[in-house]
C-alpha positions as CSV (number, residue, x, y, z in Angstrom):
1,M,-95.6,87.0,50.7
2,G,-95.9,88.5,54.2
3,Q,-96.3,85.1,56.0
4,P,-93.4,83.5,54.4
5,L,-91.0,86.5,55.2
6,Q,-92.5,86.5,58.9
7,F,-91.8,82.6,59.1
8,L,-88.3,83.2,57.8
9,Q,-87.5,86.0,60.2
10,L,-88.7,83.9,63.2
11,S,-86.9,80.8,62.0
12,L,-83.7,82.8,61.7
13,S,-84.2,84.5,65.1
14,F,-84.6,81.1,66.6
15,I,-81.5,79.9,65.1
16,L,-79.4,82.9,66.3
17,V,-80.7,82.6,69.7
18,S,-79.7,79.1,70.0
19,A,-76.4,79.9,68.7
20,C,-75.8,82.6,71.2
21,L,-76.8,80.2,74.0
22,A,-74.8,77.4,72.7
23,L,-71.7,79.1,71.4
24,G,-71.9,82.5,73.6
25,P,-69.2,81.3,76.1
26,Y,-66.7,80.9,73.2
27,L,-67.6,84.2,71.4
28,P,-65.9,87.3,72.5
29,A,-64.6,91.7,73.5
30,Q,-62.1,94.0,74.8
31,A,-64.0,96.3,77.1
32,Q,-64.3,99.9,76.4
33,V,-63.1,102.5,78.9
34,F,-66.6,101.9,80.4
35,A,-69.7,100.1,79.4
36,G,-73.3,100.8,80.7
37,S,-75.8,98.3,81.7
38,T,-77.4,97.8,78.3
39,A,-74.3,97.3,76.4
40,A,-72.8,95.1,79.4
41,A,-75.8,92.8,79.3
42,L,-75.4,92.3,75.5
43,G,-71.9,91.0,76.0
44,G,-70.4,94.5,75.6
45,A,-71.6,95.2,72.0
46,G,-72.6,98.8,71.7
47,R,-70.7,100.5,68.9
48,A,-73.8,100.6,66.5
49,G,-76.3,101.1,69.2
50,A,-77.8,104.6,69.6
51,E,-78.5,104.3,73.4
52,G,-78.0,108.0,74.1
53,T,-75.6,108.8,76.9
54,E,-74.5,105.2,77.4
55,S,-73.2,105.0,73.9
56,L,-70.9,107.9,74.0
57,F,-68.0,105.8,75.5
58,F,-68.4,103.3,72.5
59,N,-69.0,105.6,69.5
60,P,-69.4,109.5,69.5
61,A,-71.2,109.2,66.2
62,V,-74.4,108.2,67.8
63,L,-74.8,111.8,68.9
64,A,-76.0,112.6,65.3
65,H,-79.1,110.2,66.0
66,M,-80.1,112.0,69.1
67,S,-82.7,114.8,69.1
68,R,-83.3,115.4,72.8
69,V,-81.4,116.2,76.1
70,E,-80.5,113.3,78.2
71,V,-78.9,112.6,81.5
72,G,-77.4,109.3,82.7
73,V,-76.0,107.9,85.9
74,F,-74.1,104.6,85.6
75,G,-72.7,102.3,88.4
76,L,-70.6,99.1,88.0
77,S,-69.2,97.0,90.7
78,G,-67.5,93.4,91.0
79,D,-64.4,91.3,90.5
80,W,-63.0,90.9,86.9
81,A,-60.4,88.3,88.5
82,A,-59.4,86.9,91.7
83,G,-58.2,89.7,94.0
84,E,-58.9,92.4,91.3
85,S,-62.1,94.3,92.1
86,H,-63.6,97.3,90.1
87,K,-66.0,99.9,91.2
88,S,-67.1,102.6,88.8
89,L,-69.5,105.5,88.7
90,A,-70.2,107.5,85.6
91,F,-72.1,110.5,84.6
92,S,-73.0,111.7,81.1
93,V,-75.2,114.4,79.8
94,L,-75.9,115.1,76.1
95,D,-77.6,118.0,74.3
96,A,-78.9,117.1,70.9
97,N,-81.5,119.7,70.5
98,P,-82.4,120.2,66.8
99,E,-81.9,124.0,67.2
100,L,-78.1,123.3,68.0
101,P,-75.7,123.4,65.1
102,L,-73.8,120.5,66.5
103,P,-74.9,117.8,69.1
104,G,-72.4,117.4,72.0
105,A,-71.9,115.7,75.3
106,L,-69.9,115.7,78.4
107,S,-68.9,112.4,80.3
108,Y,-67.3,111.7,83.7
109,L,-66.1,108.5,85.1
110,K,-64.5,107.7,88.5
111,R,-63.2,104.3,89.1
112,R,-61.2,102.3,91.7
113,R,-59.4,99.2,90.9
114,D,-58.1,97.0,93.7
115,L,-55.1,95.1,92.3
116,P,-54.2,91.6,93.3
117,S,-51.0,93.0,94.7
118,G,-52.9,95.0,97.3
119,A,-52.5,98.4,95.6
120,E,-55.2,100.7,94.7
121,L,-55.6,102.4,91.4
122,E,-57.8,105.4,91.3
123,E,-58.9,106.6,87.9
124,E,-60.7,109.7,86.8
125,L,-61.9,110.5,83.3
126,W,-63.4,113.5,81.5
127,Q,-64.7,113.2,78.0
128,V,-66.1,115.6,75.5
129,S,-67.9,114.3,72.5
130,V,-69.6,115.7,69.3
131,G,-71.2,114.0,66.4
132,Q,-73.1,114.9,63.1
133,F,-74.4,113.6,59.9
134,V,-72.3,114.4,57.1
135,W,-74.1,112.6,54.2
136,P,-77.4,111.0,54.3
137,H,-77.3,107.9,56.6
138,W,-73.7,108.4,57.4
139,A,-72.6,110.0,60.8
140,V,-69.2,110.7,62.2
141,G,-68.2,111.7,65.7
142,L,-65.1,112.8,67.7
143,S,-64.4,112.4,71.5
144,V,-61.5,113.9,73.4
145,L,-60.8,112.4,76.8
146,R,-58.5,113.2,79.8
147,L,-57.6,110.1,82.1
148,Q,-55.9,110.7,85.4
149,Q,-54.5,107.6,87.2
150,D,-53.2,107.6,90.9
151,L,-51.5,104.6,92.2
152,S,-51.7,104.4,96.0
153,S,-48.2,103.0,96.3
154,A,-45.3,101.4,94.8
155,V,-45.5,97.6,94.8
156,E,-42.3,95.5,94.8
157,S,-44.1,92.5,93.0
158,L,-45.0,94.8,90.2
159,P,-41.9,96.7,88.8
160,W,-44.1,99.0,86.7
161,A,-46.2,100.2,89.6
162,D,-44.3,103.3,90.5
163,A,-46.5,105.4,92.7
164,G,-47.8,108.7,91.6
165,R,-50.1,110.6,89.3
166,K,-50.3,109.9,85.6
167,V,-52.3,111.9,83.1
168,Q,-53.2,110.8,79.6
169,W,-54.8,112.7,76.8
170,N,-56.4,110.9,73.9
171,G,-59.5,110.5,71.8
172,A,-61.8,108.4,69.8
173,L,-63.2,108.6,66.0
174,G,-66.4,107.0,65.1
175,V,-68.6,106.4,62.0
176,L,-72.1,105.1,62.1
177,Y,-73.9,104.0,58.8
178,T,-77.6,103.4,59.1
179,P,-79.0,102.5,55.4
180,Q,-82.1,101.3,56.9
181,S,-83.9,102.0,60.2
182,H,-83.5,98.5,61.3
183,L,-79.8,98.2,60.4
184,G,-76.6,100.0,61.4
185,V,-72.9,99.5,60.9
186,A,-70.3,101.2,62.8
187,W,-66.6,101.7,62.9
188,T,-64.5,103.1,65.8
189,F,-60.9,103.8,66.5
190,H,-59.9,104.5,70.2
191,N,-57.0,106.1,71.6
192,F,-55.3,107.1,68.2
193,I,-52.8,109.4,69.9
194,P,-49.6,107.4,70.6
195,A,-49.0,107.0,74.4
196,S,-46.3,109.0,76.1
197,S,-43.3,106.9,77.0
198,R,-43.5,108.5,80.6
199,V,-46.6,106.2,81.1
200,T,-45.9,102.7,82.0
201,E,-47.0,100.3,79.4
202,E,-49.3,98.6,81.8
203,L,-51.3,101.9,82.5
204,R,-51.3,103.2,78.7
205,L,-54.4,103.7,76.8
206,L,-53.8,101.2,73.9
207,P,-55.0,102.0,70.4
208,K,-57.8,99.6,69.3
209,M,-60.0,99.5,66.3
210,G,-63.4,98.1,66.3
211,L,-66.4,97.2,63.9
212,G,-69.9,96.9,65.2
213,G,-73.3,96.0,63.9
214,K,-77.1,96.0,64.8
215,Y,-80.1,94.4,63.2
216,L,-83.8,94.7,64.3
217,M,-85.1,91.2,63.0
218,T,-88.5,91.6,64.3
219,D,-90.4,94.1,66.4
220,F,-89.4,92.0,69.4
221,L,-86.0,90.8,68.6
222,R,-82.8,93.1,68.1
223,L,-79.3,91.7,67.6
224,R,-75.8,93.3,68.2
225,L,-72.2,92.2,67.2
226,D,-69.0,93.9,67.9
227,L,-65.4,93.0,66.8
228,E,-62.4,94.8,68.3
229,K,-58.6,94.5,67.9
230,L,-55.8,95.9,70.0
231,L,-53.3,97.4,67.8
232,E,-50.5,97.0,70.6
233,Q,-49.5,94.5,73.1
234,N,-51.6,91.8,71.3
235,P,-49.3,89.0,70.1
236,G,-50.8,87.3,67.2
237,G,-53.3,90.1,66.5
238,K,-56.1,88.4,68.4
239,V,-59.6,89.7,67.6
240,D,-62.1,90.2,70.8
241,V,-65.9,89.5,70.0
242,A,-69.1,90.6,71.6
243,M,-72.6,89.5,70.8
244,G,-76.0,90.0,72.3
245,L,-79.7,89.5,71.8
246,E,-82.4,91.8,73.1
247,S,-86.1,90.9,73.3
248,L,-88.9,93.2,74.1
249,V,-91.5,92.1,76.4
250,G,-94.5,94.2,76.1
251,E,-94.0,97.9,75.1
252,F,-91.5,98.9,77.8
253,V,-89.5,95.9,79.2
254,A,-86.4,94.4,77.6
255,L,-84.7,91.1,78.4
256,R,-81.0,90.9,77.3
257,L,-78.6,88.0,76.9
258,G,-75.0,88.0,75.5
259,S,-71.6,86.7,75.5
260,R,-68.0,88.0,75.3
261,W,-64.7,86.4,74.4
262,E,-61.4,88.1,75.0
263,P,-58.5,86.0,73.6
264,S,-56.3,89.2,73.9
265,Q,-57.0,89.0,77.6
266,G,-57.7,85.2,78.1
267,R,-61.1,85.7,79.3
268,E,-64.7,84.6,78.5
269,F,-67.8,86.0,79.8
270,F,-71.6,85.3,79.9
271,T,-73.8,88.4,80.2
272,A,-77.5,89.1,81.0
273,G,-79.8,91.8,82.0
274,L,-83.1,93.6,81.7
275,G,-84.3,97.1,81.4
276,F,-87.4,99.3,81.5
277,M,-87.5,101.7,78.5
278,G,-90.1,104.3,79.1
279,P,-90.4,107.3,76.8
280,R,-88.6,109.7,79.4
281,F,-87.2,107.3,82.2
282,L,-85.0,104.4,81.4
283,L,-83.6,101.9,84.0
284,N,-81.2,99.0,83.3
285,Y,-79.5,96.2,85.1
286,S,-76.6,94.0,83.8
287,Y,-74.9,90.7,85.2
288,Q,-71.7,89.6,83.9
289,N,-70.0,86.3,84.9
290,R,-66.5,85.4,83.9
291,L,-66.5,81.8,83.0
292,R,-64.3,79.3,84.8
293,S,-63.3,81.7,87.5
294,G,-67.0,82.4,88.4
295,D,-66.1,86.1,89.0
296,T,-69.0,88.4,88.6
297,V,-69.9,92.1,87.9
298,H,-73.0,94.0,88.5
299,G,-74.2,97.1,86.9
300,V,-77.1,99.5,87.1
301,D,-78.0,102.8,85.3
302,L,-80.6,105.5,85.2
303,R,-81.2,107.7,82.3
304,L,-83.6,110.7,82.0
305,A,-84.7,112.2,78.7
306,F,-86.1,115.8,78.4
């Protein structure tokens, strides 16, 4: 029975890899507030992935699966569209010591967005997250965030771009169900607090609901898939999709390939990356390419576990 099962797994793996390569550019995800290099290289899929400090922006429920202290530094730079560049730097620290009654984490993000109009948008985000098991195999999490946005100057071509500082408070709910060690399913609800009318629509944190899954097909192949839907400013209720494959090369090196399609934003991406996953030291790189326009974004992160 072992050989037929192994053959079936390998055959299915080949089919899925081929599908990702052939259909990837047409599969899609509305990006989170921030995606680290592992998720970014996997098309932006990360809701069901237990990647420590990187997963905090996707699903706070992953904290329940942590059992150590971890510090992460994340960088992202590139162009999402012509004339619109992003530069982001994020820090996260989590403490999931088994002696603690509740695992928790603190995250910080600093981002600058150069808009096509010539204006600069500075964003600073603080996030506090907690997560815990509530039943066997079921974990829940909650994040509370504060986003501060500073627009450099008013722009006549953008009526909404009134200069000044805007502050938004919001949060995220997450659930992660892992019936088996090789299988995980996640649900998230980001920005569930209605935005203030004092914040212009173009800068609001929009409510969005998502589903995610991960599956370890073999010892060397892992799959991820995320679906996300904006609940506002989304005519037709379009669903964004992210998909990625991760293949282990040896014990510590991972190769990643993915794709993302964002019909809600009219964008499609091809993604790739690699990582070194040591027991205490993790280093990852990601590459994202927007199809048709050719705009690219590069990311790198370093995570240390104690």
